[in-house]
C-alpha positions in Angstrom: 61.7 87.5 215.3 61.9 91.3 215.3 64.4 93.1 217.5 61.5 94.5 219.6 60.5 91.0 220.6 63.9 89.5 221.4 63.8 90.8 225.0 60.2 89.7 225.7 59.6 86.1 226.8 57.6 84.0 224.3 54.8 83.4 226.8 54.2 87.1 227.2 54.1 87.9 223.5 50.6 88.7 222.1 49.1 88.3 225.5 48.1 90.2 228.6 50.1 90.1 231.8 50.8 91.9 235.1 54.0 94.0 235.2 54.9 91.8 238.2 55.4 88.9 235.8 57.8 91.0 233.7 60.0 91.9 236.8 60.0 88.2 237.9 61.6 87.3 234.6 64.4 89.8 235.2 63.2 92.5 232.7 63.2 96.2 233.6 60.1 98.4 233.8 61.6 100.3 230.9 60.4 97.6 228.6 56.8 98.4 229.6 57.1 101.9 228.1 57.7 100.8 224.6 55.0 101.4 222.0 54.1 97.7 221.5 52.9 97.5 225.2 49.4 98.7 226.1 48.0 99.3 229.6 44.2 98.6 229.6 44.0 98.7 233.4 46.2 99.8 236.3 48.3 96.8 237.0 47.8 95.1 233.7 49.8 95.3 230.5 49.2 93.8 227.1 51.5 93.0 224.2 49.8 93.5 220.8 46.4 92.4 221.9 43.2 93.7 220.3 41.7 95.3 223.4 38.6 96.3 221.3 37.7 92.6 221.4 35.6 92.2 224.6 36.9 88.6 225.1 40.5 89.8 225.1 39.8 92.8 227.2 38.0 90.7 229.8 40.9 88.2 229.8 43.3 91.1 230.4 41.5 92.0 233.6 41.8 88.5 235.0 45.6 88.9 234.8 45.6 91.5 237.6 47.1 89.9 240.7 45.5 91.9 243.6 41.8 91.6 242.4 39.4 89.9 244.8 37.5 86.9 243.2 35.1 88.3 240.7 32.7 87.3 238.0 31.8 89.1 234.8 28.2 90.3 235.1 25.5 92.6 233.8 25.9 93.9 230.2 29.5 92.6 230.0 28.4 89.0 230.6 25.5 89.4 228.2 27.9 90.7 225.5 30.4 87.9 226.1 27.5 85.4 225.8 26.2 87.0 222.6 22.8 87.7 224.1 20.6 90.2 222.2 20.9 93.7 223.6 19.5 97.1 222.5 21.8 99.3 220.4 22.2 101.9 223.1 23.3 99.4 225.7 27.0 99.4 224.8 29.1 99.8 227.9 32.7 100.7 227.5 33.6 99.7 231.1 33.8 96.1 232.0 31.1 95.2 234.6 32.1 92.7 237.3 30.6 91.5 240.6 32.4 90.4 243.8 30.7 88.4 246.5 29.7 90.5 249.6 31.2 91.2 252.1 34.2 91.7 249.8 34.3 95.4 248.7 33.9 96.3 245.0 37.3 97.5 243.7 37.8 100.9 242.3 39.6 100.7 238.9 39.5 102.8 235.8 37.7 101.0 233.0 35.8 98.8 235.4 32.4 99.1 236.9 32.4 96.9 240.0 29.4 95.7 242.0 29.2 93.8 245.3 26.3 91.6 246.5 25.7 88.2 248.0 25.8 85.3 245.7 26.8 81.6 246.2 29.7 80.0 244.5 27.3 78.0 242.3 26.2 81.3 240.7 29.4 81.4 238.8 30.5 79.2 235.9 33.8 79.2 234.0 33.1 79.1 230.2 35.5 79.1 227.3 35.1 81.9 224.8 36.6 82.3 221.3 38.3 85.6 220.7 37.0 87.2 217.5 40.4 88.9 216.8 42.8 86.1 217.5 40.8 82.9 217.5 42.2 82.0 220.9 40.0 80.0 223.4 40.0 81.8 226.7 38.4 80.8 230.0 36.4 83.5 231.8 34.1 83.5 234.9 30.5 84.6 234.1 27.2 84.5 236.0 24.9 81.5 235.4 21.7 82.3 233.6 19.5 83.1 236.6 22.0 85.4 238.3 22.8 87.1 235.0 19.2 87.9 234.4 18.8 89.2 237.9 21.8 91.6 237.3 20.5 92.7 233.9 17.1 93.5 235.4 18.7 96.5 237.1 19.9 97.9 233.7 17.5 96.9 231.0 13.9 97.8 230.3 11.3 95.1 230.5 11.0 94.3 226.8 14.7 94.1 226.3 14.9 91.8 229.3 12.2 89.6 227.8 14.3 89.3 224.6 17.3 88.2 226.7 15.3 85.6 228.6 13.8 84.2 225.4 17.3 83.9 224.0 18.6 82.1 227.1 15.7 79.7 227.1 16.1 79.0 223.4 19.8 78.2 223.8 19.1 75.9 226.7 17.5 73.5 224.2 20.8 73.4 222.2 24.3 72.1 223.0 27.4 73.8 221.8 30.1 71.1 222.0 32.7 72.0 219.4 34.4 75.0 218.0 32.7 74.4 214.6 29.3 75.1 216.2 30.3 78.6 217.4 28.5 81.5 215.8 29.0 84.4 216.2 32.6 84.6 217.5 32.6 85.0 221.3 29.7 82.6 221.9 30.6 80.2 224.7 31.7 76.7 223.8 30.0 75.3 226.8 26.2 75.1 226.7 24.1 77.4 228.7 22.4 76.1 231.7 19.8 73.5 230.8 16.3 73.3 232.1 13.8 76.0 233.1 15.0 79.2 234.7 14.5 79.4 238.4 15.0 82.9 239.7 14.0 82.1 243.3 17.7 82.2 244.4 18.8 85.5 243.0 15.5 87.3 243.3 15.2 87.5 247.1 12.7 89.9 248.6 13.7 93.5 248.3 16.6 93.0 245.9 16.8 95.6 243.3 15.4 94.5 239.9 13.4 91.6 241.4 10.0 93.0 240.2 11.3 93.7 236.7 12.8 90.3 236.4 9.7 88.5 237.5 7.6 90.6 235.1 9.9 89.8 232.2 9.9 86.1 233.0 6.1 86.0 233.0 6.1 87.5 229.5 8.8 85.2 228.2 8.1 82.2 226.0 10.3 79.3 224.9 10.9 79.3 221.1 11.7 82.8 220.1 15.0 82.7 218.2 15.8 86.4 217.9 15.1 89.8 219.5 12.8 91.0 216.7 10.8 87.8 217.0 10.3 88.5 220.7 9.2 92.0 220.0 6.8 90.8 217.3 5.2 88.4 219.7 4.9 91.1 222.4 3.3 93.4 219.9 0.7 90.8 218.9 -0.2 90.1 222.5 -0.5 93.8 223.5 -2.6 94.6 220.5 -5.2 92.1 221.8 -4.9 89.2 219.3 -4.9 85.5 220.3 -1.5 84.4 221.4 0.4 82.9 218.5 2.3 79.6 218.7 6.0 79.3 218.7 7.8 76.4 217.0 4.8 75.2 215.1 6.0 72.8 212.4 4.6 73.0 208.8 5.4 70.1 206.5 4.9 69.2 202.9 6.2 66.8 200.3 9.9 66.6 201.2 10.1 69.8 203.2 9.6 71.2 206.7 9.5 74.7 208.0 9.0 76.4 211.4 7.6 80.0 211.0 8.4 82.6 213.6 4.7 82.9 214.8 1.7 81.0 213.7 -2.1 80.6 214.4 -2.7 77.0 213.3 -6.5 77.3 214.0 -6.6 80.1 211.3 -3.8 79.0 209.0 -2.1 82.4 209.4 1.6 82.8 210.0 4.2 85.7 210.5 7.8 85.6 209.4 10.2 88.4 210.5 12.7 89.1 207.7 15.9 91.0 208.6 18.0 92.7 206.0 20.0 89.5 205.2 16.8 88.1 203.7 17.1 90.7 201.0 20.9 91.0 200.5 21.8 87.3 200.6 20.9 85.8 197.2 20.7 82.3 198.5 18.5 83.3 201.4 16.3 85.3 199.1 15.8 82.4 196.8 15.1 80.1 199.8 12.4 82.5 201.1 10.6 82.6 197.8 10.4 78.8 197.7 9.3 78.6 201.4 6.5 81.1 201.0 5.2 79.4 197.8 5.1 76.1 199.8 3.2 77.9 202.6 0.6 78.9 200.0 0.4 75.4 198.6 -0.4 74.1 202.0 -3.2 76.6 202.5 -1.4 79.0 204.8 -1.8 82.8 204.7 1.8 84.0 205.3 2.7 87.6 206.2 6.3 89.0 205.9 7.3 91.5 208.6 10.2 93.9 208.0 12.3 95.9 210.4 10.4 99.1 209.5 7.1 97.4 210.2 8.2 96.5 213.7 10.2 99.5 214.7 8.3 102.3 212.9 4.9 101.3 211.5 3.3 99.2 214.2 -0.2 100.6 213.7 -0.2 99.5 210.1 1.2 96.1 211.0 -1.6 95.6 213.6 -4.2 96.4 211.0 -2.7 93.9 208.5 -2.7 91.1 211.2 -6.3 91.8 212.1 -7.4 91.7 208.4 -5.6 88.3 207.8 -7.1 86.7 210.9 -10.6 87.9 210.2 -10.4 86.7 206.6 -9.4 83.2 207.8 -12.2 82.8 210.3 -11.2 84.6 213.5 -14.3 86.1 215.1 -13.5 88.2 218.2 -16.2 89.4 220.6 -18.3 92.3 219.3 -16.8 94.7 221.8 -13.2 93.8 220.8 -11.0 96.4 219.1 -7.3 96.4 218.5 -5.1 98.4 220.8 -2.3 100.7 219.5 1.2 99.6 220.4 4.2 102.0 220.4 7.1 101.1 218.2 9.9 99.2 219.9 13.5 100.5 220.3 16.0 98.9 217.9 
């Protein structure tokens, strides 16, 4: 053990703690001034902890002794849960909520809120720290209350992507560390069943209209934020609503495209950059699209630039494919332009 650690108890090494803990162990406050001790919040110290890791930073806040009972909420909870967020939504302060009538604390590095919520709105989930691999227990809002809090900070399309992700995860169970991906995803499964926003979205509560609108646009089956945006683009352009989770099978293989129109044998697959840079994925994609063709499907590949820059051209391509395979809209029908989405 290095000399710098000899006077620091083992249980405080590489962890967060309150200075009060140090004094209780008979150590002087002078020890807190050394370079290996960080101070992420007033009343909280940390010894050689990666505070850039949101799981570690959130755990550090729970070490403060005089905090009222709180839950991680809004964008912080969404980041902890690995939910899809827009690029510009990064929030350096931790966002927490206390139950009214408790007052939201004022603390540098923390954005605190206070509103009425029942004890059942909070769940304690285990998270894996990406920097250390530790499993840490943190309080976060349950799905319905989290969505209600995000409705005050996200635009409608971004909120739809979050709801889609929540509902997709509700069909899965994360029961072991080996199933966690990416780091930080909760070990415990998300709430199962359909979302019920009746509790958090009481009349007059801020964000209620936004959340209800996003919930109406959400569908079960979208597996990523771009897939949600692709579906919204198709709907807004005026095309028939595509199916999610439609299974296509052949001799010894099965695939589920992102979006499909079984009646016209047309499907869309969104391909992120990893489809190009990963050799194994690239080879798999070639085989899959050949199989689609063998089964009589007209398959379209959609890239990031199609979705976030060239939506008018993408809409034209979809219209041409559907018309070629038998789609016959009303004579007065015409496609509607859709603005590109925000990455």
